[in-house]
Backbone as numpy.savetxt, mean C-alpha at the origin, in Angstrom:
# Nx Ny Nz CAx CAy CAz Cx Cy Cz
16.34 -63.73 16.90 16.51 -63.10 18.20 16.52 -61.58 18.05
17.24 -61.06 17.02 17.32 -59.62 16.82 15.98 -59.00 16.46
15.22 -59.74 15.61 13.91 -59.21 15.22 12.95 -59.17 16.40
13.01 -60.19 17.23 12.13 -60.24 18.40 12.43 -59.10 19.37
13.71 -58.81 19.53 14.11 -57.72 20.44 13.61 -56.37 19.93
13.75 -56.15 18.64 13.29 -54.89 18.05 11.78 -54.78 18.17
11.05 -55.87 17.87 9.59 -55.83 17.98 9.15 -55.60 19.43
9.86 -56.21 20.37 9.54 -56.02 21.77 9.75 -54.57 22.19
10.85 -53.96 21.77 11.12 -52.55 22.11 10.09 -51.62 21.49
9.70 -51.86 20.24 8.69 -51.04 19.58 7.36 -51.17 20.30
6.99 -52.39 20.70 5.72 -52.60 21.39 5.73 -51.90 22.75
6.83 -51.99 23.49 6.92 -51.34 24.79 6.85 -49.82 24.62
7.53 -49.31 23.61 7.48 -47.87 23.33 6.08 -47.42 23.00
5.38 -48.19 22.19 4.00 -47.84 21.82 3.08 -47.86 23.02
3.22 -48.86 23.87 2.39 -48.93 25.08 2.66 -47.75 26.01
3.95 -47.38 26.14 4.27 -46.26 27.05 3.75 -44.94 26.50
3.82 -44.74 25.19 3.28 -43.51 24.60 1.77 -43.48 24.79
1.11 -44.60 24.58 -0.34 -44.67 24.72 -0.75 -44.38 26.17
-0.01 -44.95 27.11 -0.34 -44.74 28.52 -0.11 -43.29 28.92
0.95 -42.70 28.41 1.24 -41.29 28.72 0.18 -40.38 28.11
-0.22 -40.69 26.89 -1.20 -39.85 26.21 -2.55 -39.90 26.91
-2.90 -41.01 27.51 -4.18 -41.11 28.20 -4.20 -40.30 29.49
-3.02 -40.08 30.06 -2.96 -39.33 31.31 -2.98 -37.82 31.09
-2.64 -37.37 29.87 -2.61 -35.93 29.59 -4.03 -35.41 29.41
-4.32 -34.22 29.95 -5.66 -33.65 29.73 -5.77 -33.17 28.27
-6.89 -33.42 27.68 -7.12 -33.01 26.30 -8.03 -31.79 26.33
-7.51 -30.65 25.86 -8.36 -29.45 25.85 -9.45 -29.59 24.79
-10.60 -29.00 25.03 -11.64 -29.06 24.01 -11.19 -28.29 22.78
-11.46 -28.84 21.63 -11.00 -28.21 20.39 -12.16 -27.51 19.69
-11.94 -26.26 19.35 -12.90 -25.50 18.58 -12.21 -25.10 17.30
-12.55 -25.73 16.22 -11.85 -25.52 14.96 -12.27 -24.23 14.26
-13.31 -23.57 14.73 -13.83 -22.44 14.00 -13.46 -21.08 14.59
-12.82 -21.04 15.72 -12.42 -19.75 16.28 -10.91 -19.75 16.49
-10.29 -18.58 16.39 -8.85 -18.52 16.57 -8.47 -18.82 18.02
-7.26 -19.30 18.23 -6.85 -19.59 19.60 -6.77 -18.29 20.40
-6.95 -18.39 21.70 -6.86 -17.18 22.51 -5.44 -16.65 22.52
-5.27 -15.33 22.66 -3.92 -14.78 22.67 -3.17 -15.20 23.92
-1.86 -15.24 23.85 -1.08 -15.58 25.05 -1.29 -14.53 26.13
-0.99 -14.86 27.41 -1.26 -13.93 28.50 -0.46 -12.62 28.40
0.69 -12.63 27.77 1.50 -11.41 27.67 1.27 -10.68 26.35
0.13 -10.92 25.73 -0.17 -10.35 24.42 -0.47 -8.86 24.52
0.16 -8.08 23.64 -0.13 -6.64 23.55 -0.55 -6.33 22.12
-1.47 -5.43 21.98 -1.88 -5.00 20.65 -0.73 -4.26 19.98
-0.56 -4.50 18.70 0.46 -3.77 17.96 -0.03 -2.34 17.74
0.88 -1.37 17.74 0.44 0.00 17.44 0.01 0.08 15.98
-0.81 1.05 15.64 -1.22 1.18 14.24 0.00 1.47 13.37
-0.04 1.08 12.11 1.12 1.29 11.24 1.40 2.79 11.05
2.66 3.10 10.92 3.05 4.50 10.70 2.77 4.88 9.26
2.37 6.11 9.02 2.15 6.52 7.63 3.49 6.64 6.92
3.49 6.54 5.59 4.75 6.69 4.86 5.28 8.11 5.02
6.57 8.32 4.78 7.14 9.67 4.91 6.42 10.66 4.00
6.18 11.83 4.53 5.51 12.87 3.75 3.99 12.78 3.79
3.46 11.73 4.35 2.01 11.58 4.43 1.52 12.17 5.74
0.41 12.83 5.69 -0.15 13.43 6.90 -1.52 12.82 7.13
-1.83 12.58 8.39 -3.14 12.05 8.72 -4.19 13.08 8.33
-5.32 12.60 7.94 -6.40 13.49 7.54 -6.88 14.26 8.76
-6.92 15.55 8.62 -7.37 16.38 9.72 -8.89 16.40 9.74
-9.47 16.73 10.87 -10.93 16.77 10.93 -11.47 17.78 9.92
-12.58 17.43 9.31 -13.17 18.32 8.31 -13.81 19.51 9.01
-13.57 20.67 8.43 -14.22 21.85 8.99 -15.43 22.18 8.13
-16.43 22.74 8.73 -17.64 23.04 7.95 -17.35 24.12 6.91
-17.88 23.94 5.73 -17.70 24.90 4.65 -19.02 25.60 4.37
-18.91 26.88 4.09 -20.12 27.57 3.66 -20.28 27.34 2.15
-21.37 27.80 1.59 -21.67 27.52 0.19 -20.63 28.13 -0.75
-20.15 29.34 -0.44 -19.16 29.99 -1.30 -17.84 29.22 -1.28
-17.41 28.79 -0.09 -16.16 28.02 0.00 -16.30 26.69 -0.72
-17.43 26.04 -0.56 -17.64 24.76 -1.24 -17.61 24.94 -2.75
-18.21 26.02 -3.25 -18.20 26.28 -4.69 -16.77 26.55 -5.18
-16.00 27.33 -4.39 -14.61 27.60 -4.77 -13.78 26.31 -4.76
-14.00 25.47 -3.75 -13.26 24.21 -3.67 -13.61 23.31 -4.85
-14.89 23.21 -5.17 -15.31 22.38 -6.30 -14.71 22.89 -7.60
-14.67 24.21 -7.76 -14.09 24.79 -8.96 -12.59 24.49 -9.04
-11.87 24.63 -7.93 -10.44 24.32 -7.89 -10.17 22.86 -8.24
-10.94 21.98 -7.63 -10.72 20.55 -7.86 -11.09 20.15 -9.28
-12.12 20.74 -9.84 -12.50 20.44 -11.22 -11.42 20.92 -12.18
-10.89 22.11 -11.92 -9.82 22.65 -12.76 -8.59 21.73 -12.69
-8.23 21.29 -11.49 -7.10 20.37 -11.32 -7.36 19.06 -12.04
-8.58 18.53 -11.91 -8.93 17.27 -12.55 -8.79 17.36 -14.06
-9.29 18.43 -14.65 -9.21 18.60 -16.10 -7.75 18.71 -16.56
-6.95 19.48 -15.83 -5.54 19.66 -16.19 -4.77 18.34 -16.06
-5.01 17.62 -14.96 -4.32 16.34 -14.74 -4.75 15.32 -15.78
-6.01 15.34 -16.18 -6.49 14.40 -17.20 -5.71 14.60 -18.50
-5.52 15.85 -18.90 -4.73 16.14 -20.11 -3.27 15.70 -19.95
-2.70 15.96 -18.77 -1.31 15.53 -18.53 -1.17 14.02 -18.58
-2.13 13.30 -18.01 -2.05 11.84 -18.01 -2.13 11.28 -19.43
-2.95 11.89 -20.27 -3.01 11.45 -21.67 -1.68 11.68 -22.37
-1.07 12.85 -22.13 0.24 13.13 -22.71 1.30 12.15 -22.19
1.24 11.83 -20.90 2.20 10.89 -20.32 2.04 9.50 -20.94
0.81 9.07 -21.16 0.58 7.76 -21.78 1.14 7.73 -23.19
0.90 8.80 -23.96 1.44 8.88 -25.31 2.97 8.88 -25.29
3.53 9.61 -24.33 4.98 9.67 -24.21 5.57 8.30 -23.87
4.93 7.57 -23.00 5.44 6.25 -22.61 5.32 5.24 -23.75
4.24 5.34 -24.51 4.10 4.45 -25.68 5.21 4.75 -26.68
5.45 6.04 -26.94 6.51 6.42 -27.88 7.88 5.97 -27.36
8.09 6.07 -26.05 9.36 5.65 -25.46 9.55 4.15 -25.61
8.50 3.36 -25.37 8.61 1.91 -25.54 8.91 1.54 -26.99
8.23 2.22 -27.91 8.45 1.93 -29.33 9.87 2.31 -29.74
10.36 3.44 -29.26 11.72 3.86 -29.60 12.75 2.92 -29.00
12.49 2.42 -27.81 13.44 1.50 -27.16 13.48 0.16 -27.87
12.37 -0.25 -28.50 12.32 -1.55 -29.17 12.83 -1.50 -30.61
13.00 -0.30 -31.15 13.45 -0.17 -32.54 14.89 -0.66 -32.71
15.14 -1.23 -33.88 16.50 -1.62 -34.24 16.94 -0.76 -35.40
18.04 -0.17 -35.41 19.07 -0.10 -34.37 18.63 0.89 -33.28
19.16 0.69 -32.10 18.82 1.50 -30.93 19.33 2.93 -31.13
18.40 3.90 -31.03 18.76 5.32 -31.18 18.75 5.96 -29.79
19.92 6.07 -29.20 20.02 6.56 -27.83 19.57 8.01 -27.70
19.83 8.83 -28.70 19.44 10.25 -28.63 17.92 10.39 -28.60
17.23 9.61 -29.42 15.76 9.68 -29.45 15.17 9.17 -28.15
15.70 8.07 -27.62 15.20 7.52 -26.36 15.45 8.50 -25.22
16.62 9.14 -25.21 16.94 10.11 -24.17 15.98 11.29 -24.22
15.69 11.78 -25.41 14.76 12.91 -25.56 13.35 12.53 -25.07
12.91 11.32 -25.41 11.59 10.89 -24.97 11.54 10.67 -23.46
12.63 10.17 -22.90 12.68 9.98 -21.44 12.65 11.33 -20.73
13.33 12.33 -21.28 13.30 13.67 -20.69 11.90 14.26 -20.77
11.22 14.05 -21.87 9.85 14.53 -22.02 8.95 13.89 -20.96
9.10 12.58 -20.77 8.30 11.89 -19.76 8.60 12.42 -18.37
9.87 12.68 -18.07 10.25 13.21 -16.76 9.67 14.62 -16.56
9.67 15.43 -17.61 9.10 16.78 -17.51 7.60 16.71 -17.24
6.92 15.77 -17.89 5.48 15.62 -17.66 5.20 15.17 -16.22
6.03 14.25 -15.69 5.86 13.82 -14.30 6.11 14.98 -13.34
7.11 15.81 -13.65 7.39 16.99 -12.82 6.21 17.95 -12.85
5.66 18.17 -14.02 4.51 19.08 -14.13 3.30 18.53 -13.38
3.12 17.21 -13.38 2.03 16.60 -12.64 2.19 16.85 -11.14
3.40 16.65 -10.64 3.66 16.88 -9.22 3.46 18.34 -8.86
3.96 19.24 -9.70 3.78 20.67 -9.44 2.32 21.06 -9.45
1.55 20.46 -10.33 0.13 20.77 -10.39 -0.57 20.37 -9.08
-0.23 19.19 -8.56 -0.81 18.76 -7.28 -0.41 19.72 -6.16
0.85 20.10 -6.13 1.32 20.99 -5.07 0.70 22.38 -5.18
0.55 22.89 -6.42 -0.11 24.18 -6.62 -1.55 24.14 -6.11
-2.26 23.08 -6.44 -3.64 22.96 -5.99 -3.72 22.86 -4.48
-2.80 22.11 -3.88 -2.78 22.00 -2.42 -2.55 23.37 -1.79
-1.64 24.16 -2.34 -1.37 25.50 -1.82 -2.59 26.40 -1.98
-3.28 26.28 -3.12 -4.48 27.10 -3.33 -5.60 26.73 -2.36
-5.72 25.44 -2.07 -6.74 25.02 -1.10 -6.39 25.53 0.28
-5.11 25.45 0.67 -4.71 25.99 1.96 -5.00 27.48 2.04
-4.69 28.20 0.96 -4.95 29.65 0.94 -6.46 29.93 1.02
-7.25 29.08 0.43 -8.69 29.27 0.46 -9.25 29.14 1.88
-8.67 28.23 2.66 -9.21 27.96 3.98 -8.42 28.59 5.12
-7.29 29.19 4.84 -6.53 29.81 5.93 -7.25 31.10 6.34
-7.19 31.45 7.62 -7.88 32.66 8.09 -7.23 33.91 7.48
-8.06 34.86 7.17 -7.60 36.11 6.58 -6.94 36.95 7.67
-5.69 37.44 7.45 -5.06 38.27 8.49 -5.81 39.61 8.64
-5.90 40.07 9.89 -6.64 41.31 10.15 -5.74 42.51 10.15
């Protein structure tokens, strides 16, 4: 008796779900395109730049002399930074080797870490110096 009652309830439930599903409208399915946005959809604003970052300003036309000066400045910066990066890589390798040595020599590791920090500082200063030189190159001459 109990099994028959359960089977009867399951069958009635299945029939009612089937009947309800047939009455619902079935939207056409397009599996290859994204669903349309909801009616209250708004575009997100563009992401904010990180602090200290400035949007690129429109390029101003350069004459041949300015372009040559800019190329010379950038080449000089590139050569200097290339040398600094090689020194930084050597410093970091030495720091890793000193940190892995047994017994741990804190004085040597501290000295190497300071050297690495000084090289990073010099790299940042070099970028800022070049940026200032470029600004000076393109700023209008006071009359």
